[in-house]
C-alpha positions in Angstrom: 105.1 62.9 168.7 103.7 65.3 166.7 102.1 68.5 167.9 99.5 70.8 166.6 100.2 73.9 167.7 97.0 75.8 168.6 96.1 78.5 165.2 94.3 81.8 166.3 92.8 84.5 164.6 95.7 86.8 165.6 98.3 84.3 164.0 96.1 84.9 160.5 96.4 88.4 160.9 99.7 88.3 161.1 100.0 86.5 158.3 97.9 88.3 156.7 99.9 91.8 157.0 103.2 90.1 156.7 102.0 88.1 153.3 101.0 92.5 152.4 104.5 93.5 151.3 106.6 96.3 151.4 104.9 98.5 148.7 100.9 97.3 150.5 101.8 98.0 154.1 103.7 101.4 152.9 100.2 102.5 151.2 98.5 101.3 154.0 100.4 103.5 156.2 99.4 106.6 153.9 95.7 105.8 154.0 95.1 105.3 157.8 97.7 108.7 158.4 95.7 110.7 155.9 92.1 109.3 157.6 93.8 110.6 160.8 94.6 113.7 159.7 91.3 114.4 157.8 90.0 113.8 161.6 92.3 115.7 162.7 90.9 119.0 160.4 87.3 117.9 161.5 88.2 119.2 165.3 89.1 114.8 166.9 92.2 115.5 168.9 93.4 111.9 168.7 92.0 108.0 168.6 92.6 105.1 169.7 93.5 102.2 166.9 90.3 100.7 167.2 88.5 104.3 166.5 91.0 105.0 163.6 89.7 101.8 162.1 85.8 103.3 162.3 87.0 106.4 160.8 88.6 104.6 158.5 86.1 102.6 157.2 82.9 105.7 157.7 85.0 107.4 155.2 86.7 105.0 153.0 84.5 102.2 152.7 87.4 100.0 153.1 87.5 97.4 156.3 91.0 96.6 158.3 91.5 94.4 160.8 92.4 95.4 164.0 95.6 93.8 164.2 95.8 95.1 160.4 96.1 98.9 161.9 97.4 98.1 165.1 100.8 97.0 163.5 100.2 100.5 160.8 99.8 102.4 164.1 102.6 101.2 165.6 105.1 101.1 162.7 103.8 105.4 162.0 104.8 106.0 165.8 108.2 103.9 165.5 108.7 106.0 162.1 107.8 109.3 164.4 104.6 110.4 162.1 102.3 110.3 165.1 102.8 110.5 168.3 100.7 109.1 171.6 98.2 111.0 173.2 97.2 111.0 177.4 95.4 107.5 178.4 91.6 107.6 178.2 88.7 105.5 178.0 88.2 103.9 173.8 85.1 105.8 172.9 84.6 102.2 170.8 85.5 99.1 173.3 82.8 97.4 174.7 84.4 97.2 178.1 85.3 99.9 179.7 89.5 99.9 179.1 92.0 102.6 179.4 93.8 103.3 175.3 96.6 104.8 174.8 95.5 107.3 171.3 97.4 108.6 169.0 97.9 111.7 166.9 99.6 113.4 164.1 102.9 114.8 165.2 102.3 118.8 164.4 104.9 119.5 161.1 107.5 122.1 162.0 106.8 125.4 159.8 109.7 125.9 158.2 110.9 129.7 158.5 113.0 131.3 155.3 
């Protein structure tokens, strides 16, 4: 008996992200990190993944799938480049829900 699995938007987004390759993911990591760093310079303390996607789009014109932003943020968290902030409500979510925003880790100033 043949089983036809249901393919969701999440599946196709995950496949597209996986197909991006290491170099594509590395560049996406850099672009999103720079958008978050830019937001910090202008007073934004932290951002949800949805807020980061919107800010990045506003600054660069590049529209990203939320799953790609979330995967990239998770990779940057795992690499120690970002850290989670305090749970709060997302400013861009249509539903009232708590999110774990992220921020760039403070850079250690080298003492000579």
